[in-house]
ZAMARGU-4260 file (C-alpha; in steps of 0.2 Angstrom, whole numbers, plus 5000, padded with zeros to 4 digits):
<rodrens>
0) 5287/5153/4525 | 5279/5139/4536 | 5283/5141/4555 | 5288/5125/4564 | 5286/5123/4582
5) 5294/5109/4592 | 5290/5106/4610 | 5296/5094/4623 | 5283/5084/4633 | 5284/5084/4652
10) 5277/5073/4666 | 5262/5080/4675 | 5250/5074/4689 | 5231/5073/4690 | 5222/5084/4677
15) 5205/5092/4679 | 5196/5108/4677 | 5189/5121/4689 | 5171/5126/4688 | 5176/5144/4685
20) 5188/5150/4672 | 5206/5151/4679 | 5221/5161/4670 | 5235/5150/4664 | 5250/5150/4676
25) 5240/5155/4691 | 5235/5145/4707 | 5218/5137/4706 | 5206/5128/4718 | 5209/5109/4717
30) 5213/5095/4730 | 5230/5088/4726 | 5240/5074/4733 | 5255/5077/4744 | 5270/5084/4734
35) 5258/5092/4721 | 5251/5109/4719 | 5236/5116/4709 | 5240/5127/4694 | 5230/5132/4679
40) 5240/5123/4665 | 5229/5131/4652 | 5215/5143/4652 | 5201/5135/4662 | 5210/5119/4666
45) 5216/5117/4684 | 5228/5103/4686 | 5238/5095/4700 | 5256/5095/4695 | 5272/5090/4704
50) 5278/5103/4716 | 5266/5116/4709 | 5276/5118/4693 | 5269/5122/4676 | 5271/5108/4664
55) 5286/5117/4656 | 5295/5116/4673 | 5292/5134/4676 | 5294/5139/4694 | 5312/5143/4693
60) 5326/5138/4705 | 5339/5125/4700 | 5329/5109/4705 | 5310/5112/4704 | 5298/5100/4711
65) 5294/5097/4729 | 5307/5094/4742 | 5307/5083/4757 | 5312/5065/4760 | 5294/5059/4758
70) 5297/5045/4770 | 5312/5037/4760 | 5327/5031/4770 | 5342/5041/4773 | 5357/5036/4762
75) 5370/5025/4770 | 5388/5023/4763 | 5387/5013/4747 | 5368/5017/4744 | 5372/5030/4731
80) 5386/5027/4719 | 5395/5039/4706 | 5395/5026/4692 | 5400/5037/4677 | 5407/5054/4674
85) 5410/5064/4658 | 5425/5075/4662 | 5430/5082/4645 | 5414/5084/4634 | 5415/5087/4615
90) 5416/5105/4610 | 5412/5117/4625 | 5415/5106/4640 | 5402/5113/4652 | 5385/5109/4643
95) 5391/5090/4640 | 5400/5086/4656 | 5389/5076/4668 | 5390/5065/4684 | 5379/5049/4685
100) 5372/5045/4702 | 5364/5028/4705 | 5354/5021/4719 | 5360/5003/4723 | 5346/4999/4735
105) 5329/4990/4733 | 5320/5005/4741 | 5320/5023/4738 | 5334/5034/4746 | 5332/5051/4752
110) 5343/5065/4743 | 5340/5078/4757 | 5357/5085/4762 | 5367/5075/4749 | 5382/5085/4742
115) 5392/5080/4726 | 5409/5087/4725 | 5425/5085/4713 | 5443/5090/4714 | 5448/5108/4710
120) 5466/5111/4713 | 5470/5104/4731 | 5452/5105/4737 | 5435/5098/4733 | 5422/5110/4725
125) 5404/5108/4727 | 5395/5103/4711 | 5377/5098/4716 | 5368/5101/4732 | 5351/5092/4735
130) 5339/5099/4747 | 5325/5087/4746 | 5317/5072/4737 | 5320/5054/4734 | 5330/5043/4722
135) 5319/5028/4716 | 5325/5011/4720 | 5339/5006/4707 | 5336/5023/4699 | 5349/5034/4690
140) 5351/5052/4686 | 5364/5060/4674 | 5367/5077/4681 | 5372/5090/4668 | 5377/5108/4671
145) 5360/5114/4665 | 5345/5107/4674 | 5335/5105/4657 | 5348/5092/4652 | 5346/5081/4667
150) 5341/5063/4663 | 5331/5053/4676 | 5329/5034/4674 | 5315/5032/4680 | 5308/5050/4683
155) 5305/5052/4702 | 5288/5060/4708 | 5289/5073/4714 | 5306/5079/4707 | 5320/5081/4720
160) 5325/5099/4723 | 5343/5104/4721 | 5356/5118/4717 | 5369/5116/4703 | 5386/5124/4706
165) 5399/5127/4693 | 5406/5112/4683 | 5421/5115/4672 | 5430/5099/4678 | 5449/5099/4676
170) 5454/5089/4660 | 5472/5087/4666 | 5471/5082/4685 | 5467/5065/4692 | 5449/5061/4694
175) 5441/5063/4712 | 5422/5064/4715 | 5414/5062/4732 | 5396/5060/4739 | 5393/5066/4757
180) 5378/5068/4767 | 5373/5083/4777 | 5384/5077/4792 | 5399/5075/4781 | 5399/5056/4780
185) 5406/5049/4764 | 5393/5039/4755 | 5404/5035/4739 | 5419/5041/4730 | 5425/5038/4712
190) 5443/5041/4707 | 5455/5038/4694 | 5471/5043/4684 | 5470/5058/4673 | 5475/5046/4659
195) 5457/5041/4659 | 5451/5058/4653 | 5447/5058/4634 | 5437/5071/4624 | 5419/5065/4622
200) 5422/5048/4631 | 5416/5046/4649 | 5424/5036/4662 | 5413/5022/4670 | 5415/5009/4683
205) 5419/4991/4677 | 5410/4981/4683 | 5396/4993/4684 | 5393/5001/4701 | 5407/4992/4710
210) 5423/4992/4700 | 5436/5006/4696 | 5433/5019/4683 | 5438/5014/4665 | 5436/5021/4648
215) 5417/5019/4643 | 5422/5012/4626 | 5431/4998/4634 | 5416/4994/4645 | 5402/4995/4633
220) 5399/4980/4622 | 5396/4991/4607 | 5410/5003/4610 | 5398/5017/4615 | 5407/5033/4621
225) 5394/5037/4635 | 5378/5031/4643 | 5370/5044/4654 | 5358/5037/4667 | 5360/5020/4659
230) 5372/5005/4661 | 5386/5005/4649 | 5377/4992/4638 | 5362/5003/4637 | 5352/4994/4649
235) 5343/5000/4665 | 5350/4998/4683 | 5332/4993/4688 | 5334/4978/4677 | 5352/4975/4683
240) 5358/4980/4666 | 5351/4964/4659 | 5339/4973/4647 | 5354/4981/4638 | 5363/4977/4622
245) 5371/4960/4626 | 5366/4960/4644 | 5380/4961/4656 | 5388/4945/4651 | 5377/4930/4650
250) 5378/4916/4663 | 5392/4905/4657 | 5386/4899/4641 | 5378/4913/4631 | 5393/4924/4627
255) 5403/4929/4642 | 5406/4948/4642 | 5392/4954/4632 | 5385/4938/4626 | 5366/4936/4622
260) 5361/4937/4640 | 5349/4952/4641 | 5344/4954/4623 | 5339/4971/4616 | 5327/4983/4624
265) 5310/4984/4616 | 5310/4992/4599 | 5299/5008/4596 | 5290/5003/4580 | 5276/5012/4571
270) 5258/5009/4577 | 5246/4997/4570 | 5227/5001/4567 | 5219/5006/4583 | 5234/5004/4594
275) 5235/5023/4595 | 5217/5030/4600 | 5210/5047/4599 | 5202/5047/4616 | 5197/5065/4621
280) 5196/5081/4612 | 5192/5099/4618 | 5183/5107/4603 | 5176/5122/4611 | 5189/5129/4623
285) 5187/5144/4634 | 5192/5160/4626 | 5204/5162/4618 | 5198/5145/4611 | 5213/5139/4601
290) 5225/5140/4615 | 5215/5128/4626 | 5209/5116/4613 | 5218/5099/4614 | 5218/5082/4606
295) 5222/5067/4617 | 5231/5051/4610 | 5233/5035/4620 | 5245/5021/4616 | 5234/5005/4620
300) 5249/4994/4615 | 5259/4984/4627 | 5275/4991/4618 | 5282/5008/4614 | 5275/5016/4598
305) 5284/5028/4586 | 5274/5043/4581 | 5285/5050/4567 | 5275/5053/4551 | 5258/5052/4559
310) 5245/5066/4557 | 5228/5071/4565 | 5214/5077/4554 | 5197/5084/4559 | 5181/5091/4552
315) 5182/5107/4542 | 5167/5111/4532 | 5163/5096/4521 | 5180/5089/4522 | 5194/5085/4535
320) 5209/5096/4538 | 5226/5092/4544 | 5228/5098/4562 | 5244/5091/4569 | 5259/5082/4560
325) 5270/5072/4572 | 5288/5073/4566 | 5297/5062/4580 | 5297/5053/4596 | 5291/5037/4605
330) 5276/5035/4617 | 5279/5021/4630 | 5267/5007/4632 | 5250/5012/4639 | 5254/5031/4640
335) 5244/5046/4634 | 5248/5063/4627 | 5237/5079/4626 | 5243/5090/4612 | 5238/5109/4614
340) 5239/5123/4602 | 5248/5135/4613 | 5265/5128/4614 | 5264/5115/4627 | 5259/5097/4629
345) 5255/5085/4643 | 5259/5067/4644 | 5259/5053/4657 | 5271/5044/4659 | 5286/5053/4651
350) 5289/5049/4632 | 5304/5037/4628 | 5310/5050/4615 | 5304/5068/4614 | 5288/5070/4604
355) 5289/5084/4591 | 5276/5092/4580 | 5274/5104/4566 | 5260/5112/4556 | 5248/5113/4571
360) 5232/5122/4565 | 5218/5121/4577 | 5202/5132/4578 | 5190/5117/4578 | 5172/5120/4572
365) 5160/5121/4586 | 5144/5117/4577 | 5138/5101/4569 | 5145/5083/4569 | 5163/5081/4570
370) 5176/5068/4565 | 5194/5066/4570 | 5206/5054/4561 | 5223/5048/4565 | 5233/5044/4549
375) 5249/5035/4545 | 5263/5041/4533 | 5253/5035/4518 | 5237/5043/4524 | 5230/5027/4529
380) 5217/5029/4543 | 5223/5021/4560 | 5209/5027/4571 | 5193/5038/4570 | 5183/5047/4584
385) 5167/5054/4579 | 5152/5063/4587 | 5135/5072/4583 | 5141/5088/4590 | 5128/5088/4604
390) 5141/5081/4616 | 5151/5097/4614 | 5149/5112/4626 | 5159/5128/4630 | 5175/5123/4640
395) 5170/5104/4641 | 5179/5091/4632 | 5172/5076/4623 | 5178/5059/4628 | 5175/5041/4624
400) 5164/5030/4636 | 5170/5018/4640 | 5188/5024/4639 | 5197/5020/4622 | 5182/5009/4616
405) 5166/5019/4617 | 5157/5033/4608 | 5158/5051/4611 | 5150/5059/4627 | 5152/5075/4636
410) 5166/5074/4649 | 5154/5079/4663 | 5143/5064/4659 | 5157/5053/4666 | 5167/5064/4678
415) 5165/5079/4690 | 5179/5088/4679 | 5176/5096/4662 | 5192/5089/4655 | 5206/5077/4659
420) 5220/5079/4646 | 5232/5064/4646 | 5222/5056/4660 | 5207/5044/4661 | 5191/5054/4665
425) 5192/5049/4683 | 5209/5056/4685 | 5218/5039/4684 | 5232/5034/4672 | 5230/5023/4657
430) 5246/5014/4663 | 5236/5008/4678 | 5220/5005/4667 | 5212/5020/4676 | 5211/5011/4692
435) 5222/5023/4701 | 5209/5037/4698 | 5202/5045/4714 | 5184/5049/4708 | 5178/5035/4698
440) 5171/5047/4685 | 5152/5051/4687 | 5147/5033/4687 | 5149/5030/4669 | 5136/5023/4658
445) 5138/5004/4662 | 5123/5002/4674 | 5132/4991/4687 | 5129/5003/4701 | 5132/4994/4717
450) 5133/5001/4735 | 5143/5017/4731 | 5159/5020/4741 | 5173/5032/4739 | 5186/5022/4728
455) 5191/5024/4711 | 5185/5007/4706 | 5170/5009/4694 | 5159/4995/4700 | 5155/5004/4716
460) 5149/5019/4708 | 5165/5030/4712 | 5164/5046/4723 | 5146/5049/4719 | 5141/5032/4726
465) 5134/5039/4742 | 5117/5039/4734 | 5117/5020/4732 | 5115/5012/4716 | 5116/5027/4705
470) 5131/5038/4711 | 5133/5055/4704 | 5130/5050/4686 | 5114/5041/4690 | 5119/5027/4679
475) 5131/5017/4690 | 5144/5006/4683 | 5159/5009/4671 | 5165/5025/4678 | 5177/5027/4663
480) 5188/5013/4669 | 5199/5005/4655 | 5195/4987/4650 | 5208/4975/4656 | 5216/4965/4642
485) 5224/4953/4653 | 5215/4937/4658 | 5219/4925/4672 | 5230/4910/4668 | 5223/4893/4663
490) 5231/4877/4661 | 5245/4878/4647 | 5245/4897/4646 | 5262/4898/4655 | 5276/4887/4652
495) 5291/4883/4663 | 5304/4882/4649 | 5321/4882/4657 | 5329/4880/4674 | 5347/4882/4680
500) 5348/4872/4696 | 5366/4869/4699 | 5378/4883/4694 | 5396/4882/4697 | 5400/4889/4714
505) 5387/4898/4724 | 5369/4896/4718 | 5363/4913/4726 | 5358/4925/4712 | 5364/4913/4698
510) 5351/4899/4698 | 5336/4904/4688 | 5319/4898/4681 | 5312/4904/4664 | 5293/4906/4661
515) 5285/4910/4645 | 5268/4916/4640 | 5261/4904/4626 | 5243/4909/4627 | 5243/4921/4612
520) 5236/4935/4623 | 5242/4945/4639 | 5241/4934/4655 | 5237/4940/4672 | 5249/4933/4684
525) 5239/4938/4700 | 5237/4922/4710 | 5250/4912/4702 | 5262/4902/4714 | 5279/4895/4708
530) 5282/4879/4718 | 5299/4870/4718 | 5303/4853/4726 | 5311/4852/4743 | 5325/4840/4747
535) 5311/4827/4750 | 5303/4830/4733 | 5287/4838/4739 | 5282/4854/4730 | 5285/4870/4741
540) 5278/4887/4738 | 5293/4899/4733 | 5286/4914/4724 | 5268/4921/4725 | 5262/4934/4711
545) 5251/4947/4718 | 5250/4956/4702 | 5257/4959/4685 | 5253/4954/4667 | 5265/4945/4655
550) 5264/4951/4637 | 5260/4940/4622 | 5275/4928/4619 | 5283/4937/4634 | 5297/4929/4644
555) 5301/4931/4663 | 5318/4926/4670 | 5317/4924/4688 | 5335/4925/4695 | 5340/4934/4711
560) 5331/4948/4719 | 5314/4953/4710 | 5322/4970/4705 | 5334/4960/4694 | 5321/4949/4685
565) 5321/4951/4666 | 5305/4953/4656 | 5305/4953/4637 | 5295/4962/4631 | 5290/4974/4645
570) 5275/4968/4655 | 5258/4975/4652 | 5257/4978/4671 | 5272/4978/4683 | 5275/4963/4693
575) 5271/4962/4712 | 5278/4947/4721 | 5283/4940/4737 | 5295/4926/4741 | 5312/4920/4733
580) 5318/4906/4722 | 5326/4891/4730 | 5331/4875/4719 | 5337/4859/4726 | 5351/4850/4718
585) 5350/4833/4727 | 5333/4826/4721 | 5322/4824/4706 | 5316/4841/4698 | 5298/4846/4701
590) 5293/4864/4696 | 5275/4869/4696 | 5264/4884/4692 | 5248/4884/4701 | 5233/4895/4702
595) 5219/4893/4715 | 5225/4875/4718 | 5224/4871/4699 | 5239/4866/4689 | 5245/4879/4675
600) 5261/4870/4671 | 5274/4857/4677 | 5292/4854/4673 | 5298/4837/4680 | 5315/4829/4677
605) 5326/4815/4684 | 5340/4820/4696 | 5352/4813/4682 | 5349/4828/4671 | 5356/4840/4684
610) 5373/4844/4679 | 5384/4857/4687 | 5385/4873/4677 | 5372/4867/4664 | 5353/4871/4664
615) 5339/4859/4659 | 5327/4865/4645 | 5312/4859/4636 | 5317/4850/4619 | 5312/4859/4608
620) 5308/4875/4617 | 5291/4876/4625 | 5287/4857/4621 | 5284/4843/4633 | 5301/4834/4635
625) 5315/4840/4646 | 5334/4838/4641 | 5351/4845/4646 | 5353/4862/4638 | 5368/4856/4627
630) 5357/4843/4619 | 5345/4856/4614 | 5358/4869/4609 | 5375/4860/4607 | 5389/4869/4615
635) 5378/4881/4624 | 5376/4878/4643 | 5361/4890/4646 | 5350/4903/4638 | 5342/4914/4652
640) 5327/4923/4646 | 5329/4918/4628 | 5326/4902/4617 | 5340/4889/4618 | 5347/4896/4602
645) 5347/4914/4609 | 5332/4921/4599 | 5319/4931/4608 | 5303/4921/4612 | 5293/4936/4605
650) 5302/4933/4588 | 5299/4914/4588 | 5313/4902/4592 | 5315/4896/4574 | 5321/4908/4561
655) 5307/4911/4547
</rodrens>
């Protein structure tokens, strides 16, 4: 009978390898960042992992991870909110009961000393006690009775430390949950009548974060029974729930409670050719070889990718043999996974859905040329990685140079480490295009050299750049840095498509500007300035983009604080901005996007087009003329983040 192994993928820190062989699970010698510890994650591979934990979370204790507030601010009343509770889970209660905790602030909040309690008889019983760590800005966690079931959105680094007490919530008494700090100050409480308790259905706040508890099926636009660590509509709190199913209610014209406001989260679709790249392989691991061999896959797409049905094949004699079959899961945009033989895998960042495998059969040939192929469900070739075999040496991986694009080289040719599973050769992440690496590889193969320096940027020669032009690698240059697919914006690459200038009532957090990438390729937003007219009609700088990259056909909805802006699909790189939006109702409209003093786009309209409660929109979408929204989409007052008819820009504004 065929044996099938299934493993969960976990988040890890910087990967590398000791010069000397280190036993799996033992401490090893490597300089790590604060909150990380050096452990041998596989035979001969020393890695920096959060809190000094093994990738499977192995150190024990309820919380894992490193403690401490790490510089984040102490929680004040209202900063942390109990937003959802599952009192009466389906079947055996304890494993499915949970408490959802949300950080409502724009900055991380310390969890040190935070205690969560709920009623037990006449008293409050301790349920979760935090001893250290930070909750990310607008982050959420669903706390189950078993630590392995906890859901973080996003996952904090390092993981907070905590102790889980008994759950077993009463199914017949009124609901009363509290959050208090170490001094006993109440941070939040959630309460409701026992009539809210229903088997398999959670109670959640309505509206989210601020309202009283209500049955989840009445708050969710799709009738969902629960949404641990997510908004009731399936969206994220980091996006103010606007990336959920139906948003949180449109803006007065697109569907009220549910509407078409936020659209659907990005789908996890199968990869196209070369979207998943075999970037690094360890063919000749330290003994025992099969336990240390790995294959690294990188998602180069700006969208999540489904891996079910894919398989990896490699040289076996005169043919190729299947080594791994992937049976399920979803890799986030620009993430990587290293698949080992011995029962664990490493990834960065965490997968959107657990990656599962079967039929792993390693034992790669150490002699002669090699070929690795990634194949689709119909055995079509999606990516190939080949070499002569001369790149391979005992305990050293073979990697591409430059990353993702180049041919095979020995890892020590581009790095001071022997391997970097699920990381760039310089220790950086693919999500940051390898620019967050601390070593810059060994100078790469590019020949740009430069003056050296200590940064992770390839052009300066990286860590080895003390020697002037050559650095440690003697070749200068590329340092393994991933090529940036995002080019600077030129005229017409970005389009201001819609502006909501005069909402009914207060403008704050309601007025918006919608920007769309029309270039047909990802666009770098760094240096872009959004200008709006002041009361005298003169263009005034409002928002400056210091970083970020808008995906192909991507839309950006600027409304309220930056944490609540909506991007569809997810950006290639996260936004970094300063300033805030301010629109004038009493003058002709002038909205401009400029870069280095040059116009990228302008939307101008007469004051007569500004109608209270209705936006102005290009007619048709993305074209030159500007009109009232109801003239573009009759009966619809606005369409934040979508075409006037509610379709996603990524799908095209007109049905095919």
